C-alpha positions in Angstrom: -24.4 -97.6 -12.6 -25.6 -101.1 -13.5 -24.8 -104.4 -11.9 -21.2 -105.3 -11.5 -19.8 -108.0 -13.9 -17.7 -111.0 -13.0 -14.0 -111.0 -14.1 -13.8 -111.7 -17.9 -17.5 -110.9 -18.5 -18.2 -107.9 -20.8 -19.9 -104.9 -19.2 -22.6 -103.6 -21.5 -24.0 -101.0 -19.2 -23.6 -97.6 -20.8 -22.7 -99.1 -24.1 -25.6 -101.3 -25.4 -27.9 -100.4 -22.5 -29.4 -97.0 -23.0 -29.8 -94.4 -20.3 -33.4 -93.7 -19.4 -34.4 -90.1 -18.6 -37.5 -89.6 -16.5 -40.1 -87.5 -18.2 -41.0 -86.0 -14.8 -38.9 -83.1 -13.4 -37.6 -83.5 -9.9 -39.9 -81.8 -7.5 -38.5 -78.5 -6.1 -39.3 -77.1 -2.7 -40.2 -73.5 -2.4 -40.2 -71.2 0.6 -43.7 -70.7 2.1 -44.9 -67.2 1.4 -47.5 -65.4 3.5 -48.1 -61.9 2.0 -51.0 -63.2 -0.1 -52.7 -64.4 3.1 -52.1 -61.4 5.3 -52.5 -58.4 3.0 -55.8 -57.1 1.6 -56.1 -56.6 -2.2 -59.0 -54.2 -2.0 -57.5 -51.8 -4.6 -55.9 -54.4 -7.0 -58.5 -54.1 -9.7 -57.6 -50.4 -10.1 -54.0 -51.2 -11.1 -53.3 -50.7 -14.8 -49.5 -50.2 -15.4 -46.2 -49.8 -13.6 -46.0 -46.4 -11.9 -49.8 -46.1 -11.3 -51.1 -44.5 -8.2 -54.3 -45.5 -6.4 -55.8 -42.7 -4.4 -57.7 -44.0 -1.4 -60.1 -41.8 0.5 -60.2 -42.4 4.2 -63.2 -42.1 6.6 -62.8 -39.0 8.7 -63.3 -38.9 12.5 -66.7 -37.6 13.5 -66.9 -35.5 16.6 -69.6 -36.6 19.1 -70.9 -33.9 21.5 -73.0 -34.0 24.7 -76.5 -32.5 24.4 -78.7 -30.5 26.7 -82.1 -29.2 25.9 -82.2 -25.7 24.4 -78.4 -25.5 23.7 -76.9 -24.2 20.5 -75.4 -27.0 18.4 -71.7 -27.1 17.6 -70.9 -27.8 14.0 -67.9 -29.9 12.9 -66.4 -30.1 9.5 -65.1 -33.6 8.9 -62.1 -33.8 6.6 -61.6 -36.9 4.4 -57.9 -37.4 3.9 -56.4 -39.2 0.9 -53.6 -41.8 1.1 -51.8 -43.0 -2.0 -50.9 -46.6 -2.8 -48.2 -46.4 -5.5 -47.4 -49.3 -7.8 -43.7 -48.6 -7.9 -41.9 -52.0 -7.8 -41.3 -54.6 -10.4 -39.6 -58.0 -10.9 -38.8 -59.7 -14.2 -37.4 -62.9 -15.7 -35.8 -63.4 -19.0 -34.3 -66.7 -20.1 -33.4 -68.4 -23.4 -34.6 -71.7 -24.7 -32.7 -73.2 -27.7 -35.1 -74.4 -30.3 -33.2 -77.6 -31.0 -33.3 -78.5 -27.3 -36.9 -77.7 -27.0 -37.9 -79.7 -30.1 -35.9 -82.7 -29.2 -37.0 -82.8 -25.5 -39.6 -85.3 -24.4 -40.9 -82.9 -21.8 -42.3 -79.4 -22.0 -39.6 -77.9 -19.8 -40.4 -74.3 -21.0 -43.7 -74.5 -19.1 -42.0 -75.9 -16.1 -39.3 -73.1 -16.1 -42.0 -70.5 -16.5 -43.8 -71.9 -13.4 -40.4 -71.8 -11.6 -40.0 -68.1 -12.5 -43.5 -67.3 -11.2 -42.9 -69.1 -7.9 -39.4 -67.5 -7.4 -41.0 -64.1 -8.1 -43.5 -64.8 -5.4 -40.7 -65.7 -2.9 -38.8 -62.5 -3.8 -41.8 -60.3 -3.3 -42.6 -62.0 0.0 -39.0 -61.3 1.2 -39.3 -57.7 0.2 -42.6 -57.2 2.1 -41.3 -58.8 5.3 -38.1 -56.7 5.2 -39.9 -53.5 4.6 -43.1 -53.2 6.7 -42.1 -54.0 10.3 -40.8 -50.4 10.7 -44.3 -49.1 9.8 -45.9 -50.6 12.9 -47.5 -48.1 15.3 -45.2 -46.8 18.0 -47.4 -48.4 20.7 -47.3 -51.8 18.9 -43.5 -52.4 19.2 -40.7 -52.0 21.8 -40.5 -53.0 25.4 -43.3 -50.5 26.5 -46.0 -51.5 24.0 -49.7 -51.0 24.6 -51.4 -47.8 23.8 -53.2 -47.9 27.2 -51.1 -50.2 29.4 -47.6 -49.1 28.0 -45.9 -52.0 29.8 -46.2 -54.9 27.3 -42.8 -56.2 26.2 -42.5 -56.9 22.4 -38.7 -56.6 22.4 -36.5 -53.7 21.4 -33.1 -53.2 19.9 -30.5 -54.3 22.5 -33.2 -55.9 24.6 -34.9 -58.5 22.4 -37.7 -60.6 24.0 -36.6 -64.2 24.7 -39.3 -66.8 24.0 -39.5 -70.3 25.3 -42.3 -72.9 25.6 -42.9 -71.7 29.2 -43.8 -68.1 28.2 -44.9 -68.3 24.6 -48.6 -68.6 25.5 -48.5 -65.6 27.8 -46.8 -63.7 25.1 -49.7 -64.5 22.7 -52.1 -63.1 25.2 -50.0 -60.0 25.5 -50.2 -59.5 21.7 -53.9 -59.9 21.9 -54.0 -57.1 24.5 -51.9 -54.8 22.3 -54.5 -55.1 19.5 -57.5 -54.9 21.8 -56.1 -51.6 23.3 -55.9 -50.2 19.7 -59.5 -51.3 19.1 -58.4 -53.3 16.1 -61.2 -55.5 14.7 -61.2 -59.0 16.1 -61.7 -60.7 12.7 -58.9 -61.3 10.2 -56.1 -60.9 12.7 -52.9 -62.7 11.7 -49.5 -63.4 13.1 -46.4 -64.6 11.0 -43.9 -66.5 13.1 -40.5 -68.1 12.3 -40.1 -71.9 12.3 -38.5 -71.9 15.8 -41.5 -70.1 17.2 -43.7 -72.9 15.6 -41.6 -75.4 17.5 -42.3 -73.6 20.8 -46.0 -73.7 20.0 -45.8 -77.4 19.3 -44.3 -78.2 22.6 -46.5 -75.8 24.6 -50.1 -76.3 25.8 -51.3 -74.7 22.5 -51.4 -78.1 20.9 -54.4 -78.9 23.0 -57.5 -78.6 20.8 -59.6 -77.2 23.6 -57.5 -74.1 23.6 -58.4 -73.5 20.0 -62.1 -73.8 20.5 -62.4 -76.7 17.9 -61.4 -80.3 17.4 -58.3 -79.6 15.4 -54.6 -79.4 16.4 -52.7 -76.1 16.2 -50.5 -77.5 13.4 -52.4 -77.6 10.2 -50.5 -76.9 7.0 -47.5 -75.8 5.0 -47.8 -72.2 6.2 -51.1 -71.8 8.1 -50.6 -73.5 11.4 -53.8 -72.7 13.3 -55.6 -70.1 15.4 -55.2 -68.9 19.0 -56.1 -65.8 20.9 -57.9 -64.5 17.8 -54.9 -64.7 15.5 -54.4 -67.0 12.5 -50.8 -68.1 12.6 -48.6 -68.5 9.6 -45.1 -70.0 9.5 -42.4 -68.3 7.4 -38.6 -68.6 7.0 -38.6 -65.2 5.2 -39.2 -62.8 8.1 -36.6 -60.1 8.5 -33.8 -60.7 11.0 -31.1 -58.6 12.6 -27.9 -59.4 14.4 -28.2 -57.9 17.9 -25.5 -58.5 20.5 -24.2 -61.4 18.4 -27.6 -63.1 18.3 -30.0 -63.4 15.4 -33.3 -61.8 16.2 -36.5 -62.0 14.2 -39.0 -59.3 13.4 -42.1 -61.5 13.7 -45.1 -59.6 12.3 -48.7 -59.5 13.7 -51.5 -57.6 12.2 -55.1 -57.3 10.9 -55.9 -57.7 7.2 -56.7 -54.0 6.8 -53.2 -53.0 7.9 -51.4 -53.9 4.7 -52.7 -53.2 1.2 -51.1 -55.0 -1.7 -51.8 -54.6 -5.4 -50.1 -56.5 -8.3 -50.4 -58.0 -11.7 -48.4 -59.6 -14.5 -48.3 -56.9 -17.2 -46.1 -58.7 -19.7 -45.4 -62.4 -20.4 -43.8 -62.9 -23.8 -42.2 -65.6 -25.9 -39.9 -63.9 -28.4 -37.6 -65.0 -31.2 -34.0 -63.9 -31.0 -31.6 -62.6 -33.7 -28.3 -64.3 -32.5 -29.7 -67.6 -31.4 -31.9 -70.3 -32.9 -34.2 -70.1 -30.0 -36.8 -68.2 -28.1 -36.7 -65.9 -25.1 -39.3 -66.2 -22.4 -39.7 -63.2 -20.3 -42.2 -61.8 -17.8 -42.7 -58.6 -15.9 -44.5 -58.4 -12.6 -45.4 -55.0 -11.1 -46.7 -54.5 -7.6 -46.9 -52.0 -4.8 -47.8 -52.2 -1.1 -48.2 -49.9 1.9 -49.2 -50.0 5.5 -52.4 -48.0 5.6 -53.4 -48.8 9.2 -50.3 -48.7 11.3 -52.3 -49.2 14.5 -53.2 -52.7 13.1 -49.6 -53.8 12.7 -47.1 -54.9 15.4 -43.4 -55.7 15.3 -42.5 -58.6 17.6 -38.7 -58.5 18.1 -37.9 -61.9 19.4 -35.5 -64.8 19.6 -35.5 -68.3 21.1 -34.0 -68.4 24.5 
């Protein structure tokens, strides 16, 4: 709306004064995704088409024996097992652009819409991964009696979720470190995906002190990566799986090491097609992917809520 006009003065706004459309599309905010940061893609180069299976040979356990001089040696026969990473999931988009709209537009909105489709696909995949993998955590890495050795670490359980606040959140981080140490999980590439309210607790706890991080940087660093503590790199996500337990919303916060989750994906088709019934083009894309928890002992399900 233009300036108001005095009584009796003609209002030309919207009549002689043209509307000006910005050539820049309004910025859209997307959910921060984490699967690209926490999963390994060691086998992605072997993906060819939807439905492919990647056979992964595992390193067998080697038996170590005590030795005394003159004894007969025992012989073991190591067995290398094979696990399968199946590329069995797919997402697609398919939208129509009228030629007359495209030709008369002063912006290349087809490119913008295609980018939107790719980002929304990434969000959808991230949501699928978070909803699916928490149940694959090792039995000793979840529940109220976690810890393969200690068996007394509380990571929350159905009907008895763990309540976190700024007074106990740091101790809880140390407990999670112990869970991973007892599983002999490598200390590098450990990660922890936490909900936004968990991030708030970290902000208001002693974790914001740089000396606790071993460097001169605050715990809060970026859009999704928020820092490191107790050997974990922390990522914030609003796409973690939740459950309603006793009337309360509880989050399956995920912790792991990069070798726990394997992910493979690729765009197999991105096409611009003419249409029979419209003067326009269809833009469509197909994204195929697969994932699996190959090292359950390197994944933990943290069943928590703020309280």
